[in-house]
N, C-alpha and C positions, 0 to 999 in steps of 0.2 A: 562657595562651592556647595552643591546639594549633598545631603547625606542620607543614607538608608542602611538598614541592617543587611539586607540581601538585595543585590542587583542581579536580575536574570537577563541575559543577553539572548534575545530571540523569542518571538511570540508564536512559535509553532506549537504542536501538541505537547511536546515534552516540556517546553518552557511554561506554557499556560498551566499544565497540570502541576508542575512544581510550585509555581506561584500560588495556585489555588490552595494547595495543601498547607503551604506556609502561612498564607493569609488567614485560613480557617483556624490555625493554631495561634493567631494573634501576633505574628511576626510582621515587622515593617518591611515591605517588599516592593520593589519597583522593577518594571520590565522595560528594557530598551528594545525596540523593533526597528530594523533598518528600513523597512518598507512602510507603506501607508495603510496597511491592513494586517490583521492577524491571520494565522493559518500556516505560514511557512510554505511548504510544498503542497498543502491542501487548500486550494483556492478554486473559485468557480467564476468563470467569465459569463456575462450575460450578453449574448450576441443576437440581435434582432429578435429578442423574446425567447431564445433558446438558452438553456443552462448547460454550459460546457465546462466540466471539471478539468483542471489542468493535469493532463495525464489520466487515462481511464482508471478510476478508483471506485471501489465498492466498500461498503461497511458491513462487517459480519457481526450480527448481534450476539453471536456465541462468544465473542471475546470477553473473558471475565473482567478485565480492567475497564472495558468500555462501560459495562453495566455499573461498575463501581464509581466511575468518574462523571457520568452524565445521566440525564433523564431521557431514556430512549423514546418514551412516548411523545415527548415534545419534538423529536426529530421527524415524526410522522413517516416512518420508513416505508418504502415501496419495494417489495421484494421481487427479485428475478424468479423465473421458474426454477424448480429444483431439478437441475440436470444440465445437459449440454447438447447442442445440436452439432452433429459431426458431418462435415462435407466429405462425401465419399467419391469414388471413381465415377459412380453413377448415382446422382441424386444425393439425398441427405438422410440421416437417421437420428432419432432422438434417443439419447442415453440418459435414462432417468436416475434420480437419486435413489439407491436401493433401499434406504431406510425410510424414505418419505413416500415412495410410491412402489412398495413391494409387489403390488398386484400387477404392475406393468413390466416387471423383470422378465417373466417367461417370454413375453412377446419380444422384448429387447434381445434376449438370447437367441430367439428363433429367427431374428432378422439377419443373422450371419455376421454381424459386425463384432460381436463378442461371443466366443464359444465357451462352453463350460470349462475347458482347460484354461482359457484366458481369465475367466472369472476367478478360478482357484489361484492362479498366479498373482492376480491383483490382490486377492485376499491375503495371500502369504506376505506380500509386501506391506499392505496397509494394516495388518493385524495389530502391531504395536500402537497404532493410533486409537484403537478401541480400548487399550489398557494403559491408562496414564502412568501407572507406576513403572511400566517397562520402558517408557520413553527416556527416563534417566539413564538406563543401561545403554540405550541406543545412542544417547549423546556421548557417553563415555567411549563407546566403540564405534564412533561415527565413521562413515565412508561417504563417498560421493553418491549422489542420486543415481547416476548412471550405473555404478557398480551394484548398488542395492537392487535396482530393477533387473539387472542381468542375473544376479543371484536368485531372485525370486522366479525367474523364467518368464518375465513379462516381455512379450514380443509382438510383432506384427502391427496391425492397425491399432489395437488397444495401447500398445507401447507408444506409437506416434501421437495418439491423442493425449496420453498422460504427459509425454515429453513437452508437447506444445502448450497444453493447458498450464502446466507448472512453469514453463519458460515465461509465459505471460504474467505470472504472479511474481516469480523471482527475478524477472528481467535478465535471464541468463539462458542462452541456448546451448551452452557447452556441455551440460550435464554434470558439471563439476561442483555444483552447489551441495551443501550439506543435506544428506538424507534425513538426518534427525530433524532439521528445520522443515523439510518437506513433509515429514510425518506430523509435525505439529500443525502445519497448515491443513493437512488432510483431516486431522481431528476436528479442526474448526469448521471445515466444509461439511463434515459428517453431522456435526451438532447444530449448525446454523445455515440459513440460506442468505447469501449476500443480498444487500438491498441498497437503496439510495434515499437519502433524506429528501423531503419535499422541497426544501429550499436549496438543494445542491449540497455537495460534500462540505462546502465552507460553513454550513450550519453547525457542524461539529465543533470546530475551533471557536466559532462565534458564541456558542453556548458556554464554553469554558471561559471565554473572555468576559462574558457578562457577569460572571461571579467575581472576577478579578477587579472589574470596574475601572475606575480612573487611574489605576496604578500603571497604565501602559503609556509610554511615550513613543510616538511614531516618528519615523524619519530620523532615527538615532542609530547610526552605524558605528558600532564600537571598533576602534582600530588599535587600541593599546591598553594593556593592564599593567599598572606599575605598583610594586610593593610600597607601602607607606606605614612603617612601624608595624602595628598589628592589624592594619587594614590595607585596602587597595584603592588606588585612584584609577578610574576607568575613563578613557577619553573617547569622545566622538566629535565630529565636526561641530564646533560651536557649543559643546557641552562637556561637562566634567562632573563626576560624582564620586564620593568617597563611600565605600561599603566594607563591612566586616567580612561578608561572604560574596563571592562572585560566581554565578552559575552560567557557564557557557552552554547554551541550549540551541545552538545553530546546527545546520546540517554538517556532516562530518568534515568536509574539506575546509569550510570556514572555521570550524572549531579547531582543527589542527593548526591553521594559520595563526589563530589568536593565542594558542597555548603551547605551540612548538611540539605538540604531540604528533604521532604518525597517523595519517588518515588511512582507513581501509580502502581497498579497491572499490570503485563505484560502478554501478550499471546505469545506463541511460535508456530513455524511451522516447519514442515519438508517437503522438496520438493525433489523428485527424478526425475532424467532425464535419458532417454533412447534413443538410436538410433536404427533405423531399416531400412533395405532396402526394406521392403514390405509396399506398400501404405495402409493406413487405410481409409476405406470408410466413407463418410459422409461429411457434410458441415464444414467449418472452424470455428466452434463454441466451446465454453466451454461446457463440458459434466458434468452432475451430476447424481447421483443415486437417483431415485425417488421411489425405492421399500420400502416396509414396513420394511424389515429386510435386509439391505445391507450386503454382505458377507465380508466386509472389512472396513478400516478406511478412505478411500479416500473421500475427500469432493468435489474435482473437479479435472478434468483431461482434457487435450487437446492435439491435434496434433499441436504443436506450429508452425511448419514449413508450415502447411497448410495455415495459415494466414500470417506468416512472413517467406518468402522464404530465406531471408538473414541469418536466424538462423541455416541453415543446408547446407552442401555441396550438389552439384547437385546429384540427384539420391538417396539422403538419406532423412530420415524423423526423426523429433525430437519430442519426447513425454515427457510431464511433468505431474506430479500428486502431490497433496499436501494433508496433513492431519495436524490437530492441535496436539501439544504436550499435553500429560496428565498433570494434575496439579502437579504430582510428577516428571515431566520431562521425563516420559517414551516415547521412540521413537518407532513407529511401524517398524518391520523388513522390509528390502528392498523387499524381496520376497513376503511378504504379500501385500505391496503397489503395486507391479508389477502385481500380480494376480488379485487384485481388479480393477486396472486401465484397464487391458486387458479385463476384463469382461465387464466393462462399455463401452469400445470402440469396443467390439466384434472383438478383434484382437488376434492373436496367439502370446502370450508372449514369446514363445520359440525362436522367431525371434528377440527379443529385446536384446540390449546390454547395460548394465549399463554404464553411463558416469560419473555422479557425484551425490553426495547427499549433500544437504544443510540442516543443523539443526541449527535453529536460535531461541534460547530460549527467547530472548527479542525482538521479531519482532514488536509488536505493543502494545501501552498502552491501557489498558481496557477503554471502553467508557460506563460507568455505568450511569443510570439515577439518578438525573436529569443532563442532558448534560450541561457542562460548556464549551463554545466555546471561551472564552477569559479569560484564567487564568492569574494570576499575573506574570509579566515578570521581576520585579525588586526585588532582595532579600535584597539588602542594597545599599546605595549610591555608584554608580559606578560598581556594579556587577549585571549582567542581565542574564536571562534565555531565550532560544528560542528552539523550536523544536515541533514535532507533539504532545508532551505531554503538551504543553501550549495552543494549539488550538484544532484541531481535528486530529484523528489518520489516516492521509491520506497525500498524496503528496500535496494536496491543503492546508491542515493544516500546514505542515512544511514550505511551501513557504510563507504563510500568516504570520506565526509567525516570520520568518526571517525579513520580511519587517516591521512588527509591531515593533519589537525590534529596528531596525535601525531608524525608524521614532521617537521613544521615545528618543533615544540617541541624535538625531539631535535637538530635542526640549529641551533637558536638558541643564541646565546652568552649 
């Protein structure tokens, strides 16, 4: 039977970060990954020369733990435009990032989409995001996002845009997600502009995996953890290992199954990808539907290749659109997604060619109020949990959780 000091189950961001910190401290560590590649939920499919991330994902360079964990320069980030394009009842309008394009704010206000009253209401809601010390208070007194926006007086078109933009990030259209978490996200969007690595989102876990090296065993799906005196025996099909510490770094549902813990509610997403040879007009920004009665389920769409040229072959354009899964798991049909995305983009969908569809039922753990950003990571002596379900439902949360668990193991006797 193989032996190791620490066995990490799962080679997603949290597991890789945990193993990286432990290995850097000189600990003997091994990772078991159930699939044939690292990344967990962060993977990229290459389809006919197009890079299609599994579920529309972006990387925000403002995440503090991201800068701590990887070399951002090596990822060769390709940023989106700083703002959002809003589909209106008639045409579209560009809403710019107020801190990065302050000179364009007067024109934006004059367009009629955002009134001075709207701007003040949004400022009331978002003010804590500009003052990090006050975010702790908002965590302690957390309410739902919907209630917080109501209290701030955010209404009308600007409310619809905020609701749908954040629903696309939180994967929750109910408005019942934590306002404190929404403010944390707002702070990151104020400080950084989302981007995509030149090699696709999978370049992030691949960089972490390169530091871990040969300590990763693929196609090892753990199915049982047995106590063995002061150690544990972990079983996979055709493999068994004895370890002093076992870190369960899978997504929340699989982690609950392995440890008998309770999994949080999960949100699902569907993302469709299309190719076209016809350019789509407009800036390289995320697009949302700001109309009172949108004609479809799409929460956000974008011409990905307008921001990230490495995602499409020369002369071709890559489009993605996402929608949340219904509570019963219902998935919107591809043609419905395509028609709505084309309407938002003001593009002829007859020129679009479907590439791939990603349906991810357990994409993100729900973040309900009151927000808990430091959940317990130890289930019993020697068995640990890490992942975005232990901190926050984000890349930042997954990386922090991995480091936090590694540091706890290093401090354990």
